[in-house]
ROVO-815755 format. One record per atom (N, C-alpha, C): residue number from 1; residue in three letters; atom name; x, y, z. Coordinates in pm, 1 decimal, m for minus. Layout:
N
k|r|a|east|north|up
NUM|ALA|CA|X|Y|Z
...
***
This chain:
69
k|r|a|east|north|up
1|ILE|N|m1043.1|m3222.1|248.5
1|ILE|CA|m1169.5|m3142.8|262.0
1|ILE|C|m1197.4|m3024.1|167.8
2|SER|N|m1318.0|m2994.3|135.1
2|SER|CA|m1344.5|m2911.5|39.0
2|SER|C|m1402.9|m2770.8|106.7
3|TYR|N|m1364.9|m2683.6|75.9
3|TYR|CA|m1430.0|m2540.2|158.5
3|TYR|C|m1507.3|m2465.3|38.6
4|SER|N|m1615.0|m2401.8|102.1
4|SER|CA|m1702.7|m2322.8|16.5
4|SER|C|m1742.4|m2199.1|70.2
5|LEU|N|m1770.9|m2093.2|40.5
5|LEU|CA|m1806.2|m1968.6|111.5
5|LEU|C|m1937.5|m1906.4|52.0
6|GLU|N|m2042.5|m1861.8|150.4
6|GLU|CA|m2148.2|m1814.2|110.8
6|GLU|C|m2158.7|m1683.4|186.3
7|SER|N|m2233.8|m1600.8|126.7
7|SER|CA|m2231.4|m1440.3|198.9
7|SER|C|m2373.6|m1431.2|243.3
8|LEU|N|m2364.5|m1406.5|395.9
8|LEU|CA|m2478.8|m1385.5|445.2
8|LEU|C|m2531.1|m1252.6|460.2
9|PHE|N|m2449.3|m1145.4|476.7
9|PHE|CA|m2481.6|m1031.8|492.8
9|PHE|C|m2345.1|m924.3|432.7
10|PRO|N|m2360.7|m856.9|347.9
10|PRO|CA|m2478.3|m838.8|243.7
10|PRO|C|m2477.0|m952.8|126.8
11|GLN|N|m2573.6|m968.1|64.4
11|GLN|CA|m2603.7|m1067.7|m40.9
11|GLN|C|m2506.1|m1061.9|m126.8
12|ASP|N|m2442.3|m954.6|m162.1
12|ASP|CA|m2351.4|m940.4|m285.1
12|ASP|C|m2206.5|m961.4|m260.2
13|GLY|N|m2195.4|m977.9|m107.8
13|GLY|CA|m2055.1|m994.5|m58.0
13|GLY|C|m1981.5|m1107.8|m117.0
14|LYS|N|m2046.7|m1196.3|m173.6
14|LYS|CA|m1957.4|m1347.3|m240.2
14|LYS|C|m1901.1|m1290.7|m355.6
15|ASP|N|m1909.5|m1156.3|m415.4
15|ASP|CA|m1857.6|m1103.3|m514.8
15|ASP|C|m1739.3|m1038.5|m481.9
16|VAL|N|m1720.7|m1018.7|m329.3
16|VAL|CA|m1594.2|m945.1|m296.7
16|VAL|C|m1517.1|m1022.5|m237.6
17|PHE|N|m1530.6|m1145.6|m191.8
17|PHE|CA|m1439.9|m1271.5|m116.0
17|PHE|C|m1430.8|m1392.1|m203.9
18|GLY|N|m1315.5|m1437.8|m198.4
18|GLY|CA|m1292.3|m1587.6|m254.0
18|GLY|C|m1247.3|m1671.4|m186.6
19|ILE|N|m1267.3|m1802.1|m180.0
19|ILE|CA|m1204.1|m1918.3|m72.5
19|ILE|C|m1142.2|m1995.4|m176.4
20|ASP|N|m1016.3|m2046.5|m129.2
20|ASP|CA|m962.5|m2167.2|m176.3
20|ASP|C|m1004.1|m2278.3|m146.5
21|LYS|N|m1068.5|m2348.1|m232.8
21|LYS|CA|m1140.9|m2473.7|m228.6
21|LYS|C|m1061.7|m2571.4|m122.0
22|LYS|N|m930.2|m2587.1|m143.5
22|LYS|CA|m848.8|m2695.1|m68.0
22|LYS|C|m781.9|m2633.2|63.8
23|SER|N|m750.1|m2503.7|90.3
23|SER|CA|m699.0|m2464.4|209.4
23|SER|C|m776.8|m2392.9|269.4
24|GLY|N|m884.0|m2353.7|230.7
24|GLY|CA|m1000.6|m2250.6|303.1
24|GLY|C|m932.6|m2131.4|330.9
25|GLU|N|m820.8|m2064.6|244.2
25|GLU|CA|m791.5|m1960.4|290.1
25|GLU|C|m896.9|m1839.0|200.7
26|ILE|N|m943.2|m1741.0|289.3
26|ILE|CA|m1024.7|m1637.2|229.6
26|ILE|C|m932.3|m1522.2|169.0
27|ARG|N|m966.0|m1461.1|44.9
27|ARG|CA|m923.0|m1374.4|m18.7
27|ARG|C|m1002.5|m1243.0|m64.8
28|LEU|N|m955.9|m1147.1|m60.2
28|LEU|CA|m1036.3|m1027.1|m137.4
28|LEU|C|m1021.3|m1065.5|m282.3
29|ARG|N|m1130.0|m1018.9|m346.9
29|ARG|CA|m1117.4|m1016.1|m493.0
29|ARG|C|m1119.1|m884.3|m530.5
30|THR|N|m1165.5|m770.5|m456.9
30|THR|CA|m1177.8|m631.3|m486.9
30|THR|C|m1148.1|m542.4|m378.6
31|ASP|N|m1131.4|m404.0|m376.1
31|ASP|CA|m1113.2|m354.9|m265.5
31|ASP|C|m1244.8|m327.7|m175.2
32|LEU|N|m1204.2|m310.2|m41.4
32|LEU|CA|m1312.3|m288.8|50.0
32|LEU|C|m1338.0|m125.4|75.6
33|ASP|N|m1459.8|m74.6|89.7
33|ASP|CA|m1480.8|34.2|96.8
33|ASP|C|m1578.4|70.6|224.0
34|PHE|N|m1528.1|131.0|331.4
34|PHE|CA|m1609.9|145.3|454.8
34|PHE|C|m1740.9|225.2|428.9
35|GLU|N|m1723.7|325.0|345.5
35|GLU|CA|m1856.0|389.6|292.4
35|GLU|C|m1961.2|319.3|232.0
36|ASP|N|m1937.4|211.2|171.5
36|ASP|CA|m2023.6|119.6|89.5
36|ASP|C|m2063.1|15.6|197.4
37|VAL|N|m2012.3|m64.4|260.8
37|VAL|CA|m2033.8|m166.0|339.9
37|VAL|C|m1921.5|m153.3|463.6
38|SER|N|m1984.5|m157.6|579.0
38|SER|CA|m1914.3|m157.9|697.0
38|SER|C|m1863.9|m305.9|759.7
39|LEU|N|m1976.5|m385.0|739.3
39|LEU|CA|m1960.0|m513.6|785.5
39|LEU|C|m2031.3|m620.9|703.3
40|TYR|N|m1928.7|m742.4|713.4
40|TYR|CA|m1951.8|m860.2|625.9
40|TYR|C|m1992.2|m987.4|727.8
41|ARG|N|m2076.9|m1034.0|693.1
41|ARG|CA|m2112.4|m1196.5|767.3
41|ARG|C|m2074.1|m1284.8|652.1
42|LEU|N|m1985.8|m1403.3|660.2
42|LEU|CA|m1986.1|m1471.1|572.9
42|LEU|C|m1987.3|m1627.8|652.9
43|GLN|N|m2033.9|m1722.9|584.6
43|GLN|CA|m2015.2|m1854.2|625.7
43|GLN|C|m1950.7|m1937.9|545.3
44|VAL|N|m1865.4|m2005.9|623.0
44|VAL|CA|m1748.1|m2105.7|558.3
44|VAL|C|m1798.2|m2238.9|581.5
45|ASP|N|m1816.9|m2323.4|457.4
45|ASP|CA|m1851.8|m2474.2|471.4
45|ASP|C|m1763.9|m2540.4|438.7
46|ALA|N|m1746.4|m2652.4|521.0
46|ALA|CA|m1620.5|m2748.3|501.2
46|ALA|C|m1674.7|m2877.0|500.2
47|THR|N|m1650.1|m2978.4|401.5
47|THR|CA|m1700.8|m3089.9|351.1
47|THR|C|m1582.1|m3198.9|332.6
48|ASP|N|m1599.4|m3320.8|406.1
48|ASP|CA|m1486.3|m3407.8|382.8
48|ASP|C|m1525.0|m3489.0|287.5
49|HIS|N|m1446.3|m3602.9|210.6
49|HIS|CA|m1458.4|m3679.3|96.7
49|HIS|C|m1496.5|m3834.1|156.4
50|GLY|N|m1558.8|m3845.6|294.6
50|GLY|CA|m1581.1|m3967.3|340.0
50|GLY|C|m1697.6|m4033.3|273.5
51|ASN|N|m1724.5|m4157.9|309.9
51|ASN|CA|m1836.5|m4214.8|286.5
51|ASN|C|m1938.7|m4243.7|394.5
52|PRO|N|m2034.0|m4184.7|448.5
52|PRO|CA|m2088.3|m4071.9|397.5
52|PRO|C|m2003.0|m3940.4|431.2
53|PRO|N|m2022.4|m3830.7|344.4
53|PRO|CA|m1953.3|m3722.5|346.4
53|PRO|C|m2001.5|m3641.0|466.6
54|LEU|N|m1897.7|m3596.8|568.7
54|LEU|CA|m1945.9|m3501.9|679.7
54|LEU|C|m1905.8|m3365.9|662.0
55|SER|N|m1995.9|m3276.8|713.3
55|SER|CA|m1972.6|m3122.8|680.2
55|SER|C|m1971.2|m3042.7|830.9
56|GLY|N|m1920.6|m2933.1|799.3
56|GLY|CA|m1928.8|m2846.3|924.0
56|GLY|C|m1935.9|m2683.9|864.7
57|HIS|N|m1973.5|m2600.6|938.8
57|HIS|CA|m1950.1|m2495.7|901.9
57|HIS|C|m1934.0|m2367.3|1020.5
58|CYS|N|m1866.4|m2249.7|969.5
58|CYS|CA|m1850.9|m2152.2|1080.9
58|CYS|C|m1878.8|m2019.2|1028.9
59|LYS|N|m1905.9|m1928.9|1125.2
59|LYS|CA|m1931.4|m1758.2|1068.5
59|LYS|C|m1816.6|m1694.6|1067.5
60|VAL|N|m1781.2|m1591.8|963.2
60|VAL|CA|m1679.7|m1506.5|999.3
60|VAL|C|m1730.9|m1389.1|997.3
61|VAL|N|m1709.1|m1300.1|1090.1
61|VAL|CA|m1774.0|m1145.6|1064.1
61|VAL|C|m1637.4|m1069.4|1045.1
62|LEU|N|m1658.0|m977.8|930.7
62|LEU|CA|m1545.9|m884.9|912.0
62|LEU|C|m1581.0|m762.8|914.1
63|GLU|N|m1527.3|m684.3|1001.5
63|GLU|CA|m1566.7|m526.2|1021.1
63|GLU|C|m1460.7|m433.4|939.7
64|VAL|N|m1511.7|m347.3|848.8
64|VAL|CA|m1427.9|m262.5|809.0
64|VAL|C|m1414.9|m137.2|846.8
65|LEU|N|m1280.2|m108.9|874.8
65|LEU|CA|m1258.4|m1.6|954.0
65|LEU|C|m1230.9|134.7|857.8
66|ASP|N|m1266.4|258.6|894.9
66|ASP|CA|m1207.1|382.7|803.5
66|ASP|C|m1106.9|407.5|843.7
67|VAL|N|m978.3|397.6|774.5
67|VAL|CA|m845.3|442.3|825.8
67|VAL|C|m812.7|540.6|778.3
68|ASN|N|m901.6|638.4|707.8
68|ASN|CA|m870.7|766.0|649.4
68|ASN|C|m908.7|878.4|757.1
69|ASP|N|m1005.5|844.1|842.7
69|ASP|CA|m1040.7|943.4|938.4
69|ASP|C|m976.6|953.6|1078.4
***
């Protein structure tokens, strides 16, 4: 199975997160800042290598908390 990541909101959120194409593990590429963006909506797509290939997707919602306050 191969995994891919799309940012639904905000559009530039794909630069913040990365996904391991083989395991599907989502990781941060940069720090998060509550003052900049407090909510991210991502879509994870999974596609197998069958004939024909089948795919599925799920939505991941990430809420950033302001731990300094």
